[in-house]
C-alpha positions as CSV (number, residue, x, y, z in Angstrom):
1,M,-130.3,-6.5,-120.6
2,K,-127.7,-7.7,-118.6
3,T,-124.1,-8.7,-119.7
4,G,-122.5,-11.5,-117.4
5,M,-118.7,-12.2,-117.5
6,I,-118.5,-15.8,-117.6
7,A,-115.4,-17.9,-116.8
8,A,-112.3,-17.4,-119.0
9,G,-110.6,-20.3,-120.5
10,L,-109.6,-22.7,-118.2
11,G,-106.9,-24.2,-120.2
12,L,-105.3,-23.2,-123.3
13,A,-103.7,-25.9,-125.7
14,V,-101.8,-24.0,-128.3
15,S,-100.5,-25.3,-131.8
16,G,-99.0,-22.8,-133.9
17,V,-100.5,-19.4,-134.0
18,A,-99.4,-17.3,-131.2
19,S,-101.3,-14.5,-131.8
20,A,-104.6,-16.1,-131.7
21,A,-106.0,-16.1,-127.9
22,F,-109.3,-17.0,-126.6
23,S,-110.2,-14.8,-123.6
24,G,-113.5,-16.7,-122.3
25,Y,-117.3,-16.7,-122.9
26,T,-119.7,-13.7,-122.3
27,V,-123.6,-14.4,-121.6
28,V,-125.7,-11.7,-122.5
29,E,-129.0,-11.9,-120.6
30,T,-132.5,-10.4,-121.6
31,N,-136.1,-10.7,-120.5
32,V,-138.5,-11.1,-123.2
33,T,-142.0,-11.9,-123.3
34,S,-143.9,-14.1,-126.1
35,G,-147.7,-15.3,-126.0
36,G,-147.9,-13.7,-122.2
37,L,-145.1,-16.0,-121.1
38,N,-142.3,-14.3,-119.3
39,L,-138.6,-15.7,-120.8
40,T,-135.2,-14.8,-120.4
41,R,-132.9,-15.0,-123.2
42,Y,-129.2,-15.9,-122.9
43,E,-127.1,-15.5,-125.8
44,L,-123.6,-17.0,-125.6
45,F,-120.2,-15.5,-127.3
46,A,-116.9,-16.8,-127.5
47,N,-114.2,-13.8,-127.0
48,F,-110.9,-13.4,-128.7
49,N,-108.1,-10.7,-128.8
50,G,-106.9,-11.8,-132.4
51,A,-108.0,-9.5,-135.3
52,T,-108.7,-12.6,-137.7
53,D,-109.5,-15.4,-134.9
54,T,-111.9,-17.5,-136.3
55,V,-113.8,-20.3,-134.7
56,L,-114.3,-23.8,-136.6
57,N,-116.2,-26.0,-134.4
58,V,-117.2,-26.3,-130.3
59,F,-117.5,-29.6,-128.6
60,N,-117.4,-31.3,-125.1
61,F,-120.6,-29.3,-124.0
62,T,-121.4,-30.6,-121.0
63,S,-123.2,-29.6,-117.6
64,T,-120.4,-29.3,-114.4
65,A,-122.9,-27.7,-112.1
66,A,-126.5,-26.7,-111.3
67,S,-129.0,-25.7,-108.8
68,A,-130.7,-28.6,-106.6
69,G,-133.4,-30.1,-108.4
70,V,-132.7,-28.4,-111.9
71,D,-132.6,-30.8,-114.9
72,A,-129.6,-28.9,-116.7
73,Y,-130.2,-30.4,-120.2
74,G,-134.1,-29.8,-120.4
75,G,-136.6,-26.7,-120.0
76,F,-135.3,-24.8,-123.1
77,W,-138.2,-22.9,-125.3
78,H,-138.2,-22.8,-128.7
79,K,-140.1,-21.2,-131.6
80,D,-138.6,-22.4,-134.5
81,N,-140.2,-23.3,-137.9
82,S,-139.0,-26.8,-138.1
83,D,-141.7,-29.7,-138.4
84,Y,-141.3,-30.9,-134.8
85,N,-142.4,-27.1,-134.0
86,G,-143.9,-25.1,-136.5
87,G,-143.4,-21.6,-135.0
88,V,-145.3,-22.6,-131.6
89,L,-143.6,-21.8,-128.6
90,S,-142.8,-24.8,-126.8
91,Q,-140.4,-26.8,-124.3
92,Q,-141.4,-30.3,-126.0
93,Y,-140.7,-29.6,-129.2
94,G,-138.1,-27.7,-131.5
95,T,-134.7,-27.8,-133.0
96,W,-131.4,-26.4,-132.4
97,A,-130.6,-25.9,-136.0
98,P,-129.9,-22.1,-136.9
99,Q,-131.5,-22.7,-140.3
100,L,-134.7,-23.2,-139.0
101,V,-135.1,-20.4,-136.6
102,G,-137.7,-18.3,-138.7
103,A,-138.5,-14.8,-138.8
104,A,-136.1,-12.4,-137.3
105,A,-138.9,-10.4,-135.3
106,T,-141.6,-13.3,-134.4
107,N,-139.4,-16.2,-133.8
108,R,-135.4,-15.3,-133.4
109,P,-135.9,-13.4,-130.1
110,F,-137.9,-16.4,-128.3
111,D,-136.2,-19.7,-129.8
112,S,-133.2,-21.5,-128.5
113,F,-130.4,-22.8,-131.0
114,L,-126.7,-23.2,-131.8
115,L,-124.3,-21.8,-134.4
116,I,-120.8,-20.8,-135.5
117,G,-121.2,-17.3,-135.9
118,G,-123.6,-15.7,-138.6
119,N,-127.3,-15.3,-138.5
120,P,-129.8,-17.9,-138.0
121,L,-130.8,-18.2,-141.4
122,G,-131.2,-21.1,-143.9
123,T,-127.7,-19.8,-145.4
124,N,-126.1,-20.5,-142.1
125,T,-123.5,-23.3,-142.4
126,T,-123.5,-24.7,-138.9
127,N,-124.1,-28.5,-138.6
128,A,-124.3,-30.9,-135.3
129,D,-121.6,-33.2,-134.6
130,P,-122.7,-36.9,-134.8
131,S,-122.1,-37.2,-131.1
132,W,-125.9,-36.0,-130.8
133,N,-127.2,-39.3,-132.2
134,S,-125.7,-41.3,-129.5
135,G,-124.6,-41.4,-125.8
136,G,-126.3,-40.2,-122.6
137,S,-129.2,-42.0,-120.9
138,G,-132.8,-41.7,-120.3
139,S,-134.7,-39.0,-121.4
140,H,-131.7,-37.1,-122.9
141,A,-130.1,-40.1,-124.7
142,G,-128.8,-39.1,-128.3
143,S,-131.1,-40.5,-131.1
144,A,-131.3,-40.5,-134.8
145,A,-133.1,-37.0,-134.7
146,G,-129.7,-35.6,-133.9
147,W,-130.1,-32.1,-132.7
148,S,-134.0,-31.7,-133.9
149,R,-135.3,-31.9,-130.5
150,A,-136.1,-29.4,-127.6
151,D,-133.7,-31.0,-124.8
152,L,-129.9,-31.4,-125.0
153,V,-128.0,-34.8,-124.9
154,N,-126.4,-35.6,-121.9
155,N,-123.1,-36.9,-123.6
156,P,-120.3,-35.0,-122.6
157,T,-118.8,-34.9,-126.3
158,I,-122.0,-33.3,-128.1
159,G,-120.7,-30.2,-130.2
160,W,-121.4,-28.1,-133.7
161,F,-119.2,-27.1,-136.4
162,N,-119.1,-24.9,-139.4
163,S,-119.4,-27.2,-142.4
164,S,-118.0,-24.6,-144.5
165,P,-114.9,-22.9,-142.8
166,P,-113.5,-20.9,-146.1
167,N,-116.9,-18.5,-145.8
168,N,-115.3,-17.4,-142.4
169,Q,-118.7,-17.3,-141.0
170,G,-117.2,-17.8,-137.2
171,R,-114.3,-15.1,-137.6
172,V,-114.4,-12.2,-135.5
173,G,-115.2,-8.6,-137.4
174,I,-117.4,-10.4,-139.9
175,A,-121.0,-9.4,-139.5
176,P,-122.9,-10.2,-137.2
177,N,-120.0,-11.0,-135.2
178,T,-118.0,-8.1,-133.3
179,A,-114.6,-7.1,-133.6
180,T,-113.8,-9.3,-130.4
181,A,-116.6,-11.9,-130.0
182,V,-118.3,-14.9,-132.0
183,K,-121.9,-15.8,-131.2
184,L,-122.2,-19.8,-130.2
185,G,-125.8,-20.1,-129.2
186,Q,-128.9,-18.8,-127.8
187,F,-131.0,-20.6,-124.9
188,V,-134.2,-19.3,-123.8
189,L,-135.7,-20.6,-120.4
190,S,-138.6,-19.4,-118.4
191,Q,-138.2,-16.2,-116.3
192,S,-139.3,-17.8,-113.5
193,E,-136.6,-20.1,-113.1
194,T,-134.3,-18.4,-111.0
195,S,-131.7,-21.3,-110.6
196,F,-128.4,-21.6,-112.5
197,R,-126.9,-24.2,-114.9
198,T,-123.0,-24.2,-115.6
199,F,-121.9,-25.8,-118.7
200,S,-118.0,-26.5,-119.9
201,L,-117.3,-25.9,-123.6
202,R,-114.1,-26.4,-125.8
203,T,-113.8,-24.3,-128.7
204,A,-111.6,-24.8,-131.5
205,F,-110.1,-21.9,-133.8
206,N,-107.4,-20.4,-135.8
207,N,-106.4,-17.2,-137.5
208,G,-108.6,-17.5,-140.3
209,A,-105.9,-18.0,-142.8
210,G,-105.3,-22.1,-142.7
211,G,-103.2,-21.3,-139.6
212,S,-103.1,-24.3,-137.2
213,V,-105.9,-25.0,-134.7
214,V,-106.0,-24.1,-131.2
215,F,-108.0,-25.4,-128.6
216,A,-109.4,-23.4,-125.8
217,D,-111.5,-24.6,-122.8
218,G,-114.0,-22.2,-120.5
219,T,-117.3,-22.4,-118.7
220,F,-120.5,-20.1,-119.0
221,T,-123.6,-20.0,-116.6
222,L,-127.1,-19.4,-117.3
223,G,-129.3,-18.2,-114.9
224,T,-128.2,-16.7,-111.4
225,I,-124.5,-16.8,-111.1
226,P,-124.1,-18.6,-107.7
227,A,-122.0,-16.8,-105.0
228,P,-118.2,-18.0,-104.4
229,G,-119.3,-19.6,-101.2
230,A,-122.0,-21.1,-103.0
231,I,-119.9,-22.8,-105.4
232,A,-117.4,-23.9,-102.5
233,L,-120.5,-25.6,-101.0
234,L,-121.3,-27.6,-104.3
235,G,-117.7,-28.7,-104.4
236,L,-117.5,-30.0,-100.8
237,A,-121.1,-31.7,-101.5
238,G,-119.6,-33.7,-104.6
239,L,-116.6,-34.7,-102.7
240,A,-119.0,-36.0,-99.8
241,G,-121.0,-37.8,-102.2
242,R,-118.0,-39.6,-103.8
243,R,-116.8,-40.4,-100.0
244,R,-120.3,-42.1,-99.5
245,R,-120.3,-44.1,-102.7
């Protein structure tokens, strides 16, 4: 198991609760094997320093950088119990819904899913934003299937939310959340994929007691985090591309 420190909040727009503070995202990386396939599981957590900070929703999820030739929105493994998958490990069929993840031992460790805290069970109250139904282009365009798909929509506004915030499912300290972190998702990729994908994500949270909503932006990376020099080269490549156009 490997824990990667991922970028702290790039910007913080605070409305009201001064004690609530987002301190960035963390990704925990674990190698696992299912059906003879070597996989890497990436668990995404939002970190806070307030005793009752509570995530309400996340949105504006989009790829900001990736290794050359990598499809940042595809290639994820699923092993859920949806009608599209049926508990079979697959990169073609699946859902991001936490309610359909399946058994804790035989499905959950190998499945990609999204949530606002809590466990990936039928009682989880996380739902997809309507943004999953539109936008994007090509094979990663939105559709009526919403998040019942194996890939991600390349619409830069997609997100998910707790449809019953009074249950405090997204609050730090409420099991299985830790005292400082709330799980937002799990992404499973092939272990042989040593490239990287960096995403940006905006988190909306409050003090868990009806306080004003705070918005925080940050980034996180799945895969091998590039060295600072490589990041600089990527930035230069982007500038060169824009100049050519």
